[in-house]
N, C-alpha and C positions, 0 to 999 in steps of 0.2 A: 690316524691308523698308520700313514704313509710315514709319519716319524718313527715308528714302532720299526718298518720295515726297514728302513733306513741306519737304523743302530747297531751300534757295533754288539749287540747281544746276540741279534739273528748272524753275526756270522759264522758260528760253527753253523747253523742250519743251512746259508748257502755254502758253505765247505763241503758238506756232508751232499746234499743234493746235486752238487757238481761234480764229485770223485767216485771213482769207481768203488764200489758196485752199483751204487744209488744212480749216478749219472746216468745209466743204461736205460733205467727205466722212467727216468726223469725225461729223455728225450722221445720217448713212445708216448708219455703223457701227454708231453708239449702238444706233438703231432696229431695225437688223437685229440685234444683240446682245440686246436685249431679246425680240425676236420669237420666237428661236429657245430661250431660256431658259424663256418664258411656253407657247411650243407641246411642249418639253419635260416641261413639270407637267402638260400635257394640259388646259390653260387655253383653247384656242382651237383651232379646225380647224388644223392643220397645212397641210392643202390650201386655203386659204380665196383664194388663188390659186393657180391650178392649173396643170398644164404649158401653157406659152406654144406655139403651134406654127401654122405657117402653110401655107396649102394654096390658091394661087388666089385669092391677096386675101382669104381668111378667116382669119381673127385668131380662131382655138380658144382663148379663156382661161375657163376654170371652165366647158367645156363650153357656152359661150352661142354660137359661132358668129358673132362679130360680123364684118363687114366694113367691110375698111379699106381706104385709098387704095393702089394698087399699089408706089406710091414707098414707100411705111413698111413694104411686106411685105416688098418686095424687099431693102430697110435691114436689115429683121429675120433674114433667110436670108443676106445678105451677111456681116453681122459674125458671123453663126453662133449666134445668141442663142435658138434654137429647139428645141423637143423638150425641155425641162427646166422645172421649177417656177419663176416668176420671181422667188420670195421668193429661190432660188439663186445668182439671176444678179444681182439689186440688192448681194444680199452680197458675192458676188466683186467684183464692179464697184467697191463701196466699199472694199473692204478693199485691193486693188492701187492703186485711184486714192488711198487714204492713203497707200502705202506711198510713191508715187513724189512725191505732193504735197511731204509733208512733207520728204523731204531734196532735192526740186529747190527747197524754199524755204531751209533749210538749208545749200546749199552757194553760194544765189548772195546771201545776206543782206548779208554782208559788203562785197561789192559793188555796192551799192545806195543808196540816199540817198531818205528820204523825200520823196514828191511823185507825180506822174502818174506818169513813168518807172517807178516800183516797183509802182503799179497794172497798169499796161499788161503788164509783167514775171511779175506772179502772174496775170493773165489769162491769158496764154500757158502758164503752168506749169499751170494748170489744163484748159487744152483737150489740152493733151499728155498728161498724167496722165491724163486722161479716157480719151484716144483709146489710148493703150498700154491700161488698164486692160481694156475694152470686149476688144482686140484677145486681150489674153491670158487673158481670162474665154471668148472664144469657142472658144481654144484649149483651156482646161481643164473643159469642158464635154462638149467632143468625146468623150472614152471613156465617160460617163457617160450620156449619149441614148440607146445602146437600151437601157439599163436601166427607164429611163421611159417608152420607146415599148413594151418587153414590160408593163411594167405597166400601162400603158392598154389593152393588147389584149386583157384577159382577156373570156371573154363572159358579161354579166351574167346570162345567164337560166340559165349553167352554177353561177354563185355562189348562185342562190335555193334556200332551204331549208336553205343552210348554217348551219353556228353560229360565232358571231363573240364576241370581247371587247372590251368596251368599254374604249376606253383615255383618252378625255378625264374630265374630274371628272363631267360627266353627259351626260345624252342625251334631249333633249325632241323638241318639233316643228318646231324652227328649227334647232339645233345638236346636234353628236356626232361622234364618229366611233370605230371598231372595227377591231381586227384579226384579220383572217383567216389563221388558218396556213395555207401551201399547201406545206410540206416544204422552204421556202426560208427567206427573211428574212421574210415573212409580207407581206399586202397591206392596206395603212391604206385603209379606206373610208367614206365618209360615209355616216351613218347619221341616220336620223328617227324618231322614236318615233310612236307612232298614238294617237289619242284620250284626248290629255292626259296620258298615263303619260310617266314619266321612270327612268331608270337612272341608276347611277352607276358609276363605273370599276370595272372585274373583273366586273361581271356582264357572263352570257351572253346572248347575245342570238339571235335567228334571222332569216335575211333573208327577205322575203317578196315584195318585189316593189321593181324598180328604177324609180327614176325617173329619166326620161332629161334633162329641163329643168335638175333640178341635180346632175347625176350622184353622188345618192345611194341609199340603200336604205331600205324601210321595213321596222321590225323591231317583233319583239314578244322578250316574254320566252321562256326555252327550256321554262319549266316550264307557259308558256300556251301553247306551240306543242307541247307532248309529252300535252296533255289529251285 
């Protein structure tokens, strides 16, 4: 397999993905793959960019309720890019954009010569690939939007006092996530330790208080809670 990847026949492929316009999507696709790889290992908060939602010009990203111009809010809604984590949106746009950009260049390169015309055609390919990727992303995320909406509708007060299991490499005063079993796939919650405490993966913690500003829960160890 490695022999194939390093063979001269792969040179056109590498040249395509590392040159404009495909290289832009390649860059974001690599970033997305790195993010999900690190997130699966529990080294970062998987929700560090939370569900993006728009309501009356209010952009709810990570629960901060930021105000955005009506035009941007309307554009997000029109494209159907609301109601799911922005990390999923970026990954999807990068993947589909990369695909259409790659094949757009692949099928047009034989008919173009180096020069300003090539740059103009490549710029057009980029714009078209981006628009198609956004459109497809909007369609693809539509079926999973209710899932994230349901996840956001849990009442924080109901979860207080329940036990969760740490899923990240650590939990401290500024970082960490835990999984709360809810009879289904489980809820991934942002959690923060108190008084300089630190927890590690698979530790059991109890949710003590909900912090609305950071959409997180203060936790203590199960042993301390049961004392």
